PLY file of the C-alpha trace (Angstrom):
ply
format ascii 1.0
element vertex 152
property float x
property float y
property float z
element edge 151
property int vertex1
property int vertex2
end_header
-9.82 -15.35 43.90
-7.34 -17.05 41.61
-6.30 -15.11 38.54
-7.33 -11.68 39.82
-4.73 -9.06 40.51
-4.75 -7.19 43.78
-4.31 -3.87 41.99
-7.95 -3.49 41.02
-8.28 -5.60 37.90
-6.21 -3.63 35.34
-5.09 -6.02 32.60
-1.51 -5.92 31.37
-1.06 -5.12 27.66
-0.85 -8.09 25.32
2.67 -9.32 24.59
2.53 -8.13 20.98
1.45 -4.58 21.86
4.95 -3.16 21.28
5.08 -4.69 17.82
1.59 -3.41 16.92
2.47 0.12 18.00
5.73 -0.03 16.06
3.96 -1.19 12.91
1.38 1.52 13.31
4.04 4.18 13.77
5.98 3.02 10.70
2.86 3.11 8.52
1.79 6.54 9.75
5.30 7.96 9.33
5.66 6.59 5.79
2.23 7.90 4.76
2.99 11.42 6.02
6.40 11.71 4.35
5.90 11.14 0.57
5.63 14.78 -0.52
8.79 15.75 1.35
11.05 12.64 1.34
10.35 9.70 -0.91
13.45 7.70 0.04
12.75 7.85 3.75
9.12 6.87 3.16
10.19 3.81 1.20
12.65 2.90 3.95
9.91 3.08 6.60
7.60 0.98 4.44
10.19 -1.69 3.76
11.05 -1.71 7.47
7.31 -2.10 8.21
7.14 -5.14 5.93
10.26 -6.74 7.40
9.11 -6.21 11.01
5.72 -7.73 10.25
7.35 -10.77 8.59
9.88 -11.32 11.40
7.29 -11.01 14.13
4.75 -13.14 12.16
2.12 -10.41 12.37
-0.34 -10.07 9.50
-0.97 -6.64 8.12
-4.57 -5.64 7.55
-5.78 -5.57 3.95
-6.27 -1.81 4.20
-2.57 -1.36 4.94
-1.57 -3.83 2.23
-3.65 -1.94 -0.34
-1.63 1.21 0.28
1.81 -0.37 -0.31
3.38 -1.05 -3.71
4.76 -4.59 -3.94
7.46 -3.68 -6.45
9.09 -0.57 -4.94
7.68 -0.44 -1.35
6.31 3.07 -1.73
3.07 4.26 -0.19
0.26 4.53 -2.75
-1.58 7.80 -2.11
-4.20 8.60 -4.78
-3.26 11.69 -6.74
0.14 12.08 -5.07
2.12 8.89 -5.59
-0.39 6.83 -7.59
-3.26 7.04 -10.04
-6.58 5.29 -9.53
-9.11 4.33 -12.20
-12.04 1.91 -12.61
-11.87 -0.69 -15.37
-14.43 -3.08 -16.73
-13.13 -5.37 -19.47
-16.23 -7.57 -19.63
-17.68 -7.46 -23.15
-17.73 -3.71 -23.38
-18.57 -3.14 -19.72
-21.91 -4.98 -19.74
-21.28 -6.86 -16.51
-21.52 -4.23 -13.77
-20.13 -6.65 -11.17
-16.84 -6.90 -13.11
-15.73 -3.37 -12.18
-12.14 -3.37 -10.91
-10.25 -0.52 -9.25
-6.76 -0.30 -10.78
-4.12 1.53 -8.71
-0.90 2.35 -10.63
2.27 3.32 -8.78
3.72 6.61 -9.96
7.33 5.53 -9.39
7.69 2.04 -10.80
4.48 1.64 -12.84
3.33 -1.41 -10.90
-0.41 -2.02 -10.78
-2.74 -3.43 -8.15
-6.28 -4.54 -9.01
-9.09 -4.69 -6.49
-12.70 -5.75 -7.13
-15.22 -3.04 -6.30
-17.89 -5.45 -5.03
-17.42 -8.45 -2.79
-18.46 -11.84 -4.12
-20.80 -12.27 -1.19
-22.56 -8.97 -1.91
-22.98 -9.94 -5.55
-24.47 -13.32 -4.60
-26.95 -11.55 -2.29
-27.90 -9.07 -5.01
-28.36 -11.82 -7.58
-30.64 -13.81 -5.29
-32.64 -10.68 -4.46
-32.97 -9.83 -8.18
-34.11 -13.35 -8.96
-36.65 -13.22 -6.16
-38.02 -9.85 -7.23
-38.09 -10.79 -10.91
-40.00 -13.96 -10.17
-42.62 -12.13 -8.10
-43.00 -9.43 -10.70
-43.67 -12.02 -13.40
-46.31 -13.65 -11.23
-47.96 -10.28 -10.55
-48.00 -9.44 -14.24
-49.54 -12.81 -15.10
-52.19 -12.34 -12.39
-53.01 -8.86 -13.74
-53.24 -10.33 -17.25
-55.74 -12.92 -16.02
-57.77 -10.25 -14.26
-57.84 -8.13 -17.43
-58.97 -11.16 -19.44
-61.72 -11.88 -16.91
-62.95 -8.29 -17.00
-63.17 -8.16 -20.79
-65.10 -11.39 -20.88
-62.57 -13.18 -23.08
0 1
1 2
2 3
3 4
4 5
5 6
6 7
7 8
8 9
9 10
10 11
11 12
12 13
13 14
14 15
15 16
16 17
17 18
18 19
19 20
20 21
21 22
22 23
23 24
24 25
25 26
26 27
27 28
28 29
29 30
30 31
31 32
32 33
33 34
34 35
35 36
36 37
37 38
38 39
39 40
40 41
41 42
42 43
43 44
44 45
45 46
46 47
47 48
48 49
49 50
50 51
51 52
52 53
53 54
54 55
55 56
56 57
57 58
58 59
59 60
60 61
61 62
62 63
63 64
64 65
65 66
66 67
67 68
68 69
69 70
70 71
71 72
72 73
73 74
74 75
75 76
76 77
77 78
78 79
79 80
80 81
81 82
82 83
83 84
84 85
85 86
86 87
87 88
88 89
89 90
90 91
91 92
92 93
93 94
94 95
95 96
96 97
97 98
98 99
99 100
100 101
101 102
102 103
103 104
104 105
105 106
106 107
107 108
108 109
109 110
110 111
111 112
112 113
113 114
114 115
115 116
116 117
117 118
118 119
119 120
120 121
121 122
122 123
123 124
124 125
125 126
126 127
127 128
128 129
129 130
130 131
131 132
132 133
133 134
134 135
135 136
136 137
137 138
138 139
139 140
140 141
141 142
142 143
143 144
144 145
145 146
146 147
147 148
148 149
149 150
150 151
C-alpha cells in the first residue's frame, strides 16, 4: 500500500505544470494579437522566450517555427510573414532539395525549413532502388521470353 494516496488515486500535477500553462498562454495570446497590437504581441513572445530559458524548458519545434529570431514577432503566413518554396539545386532538378522560406514582414529576417525529412528521403531512395532493380530484372526476363518465342 506504499505510494498510493487514500483519496482514490488522483495524481497531483507535475511540478512544471504551471510553467507549461504559462508558456502556452503566452504563445496563444501573442498569436491572437498581431492584427490589433503588434507591440504587445512582440512583448508576449519575448516574455515567452525568456520564461522558457529561465525555467530550462524546451519549446517545441512547431512553436519555434512561428517565432522570428530577429524581432520576436509571431510569423503568421499572409499576415506578418510571407512563405515560399525554393529549390536552388541545379535549376530545381533535385526534388528533395525543396526548402520552405519564411520571411518576416517586419524585420526581413528569413527562416528556412526543409520540406522532406532526411529519414523519409532515405526510405524513398531505398524503395526506388528496390523497385528499379526489380523492374530491370522483369524487363530482362521478358526480353529472354520474347527471344525464346521468336526462335532466335
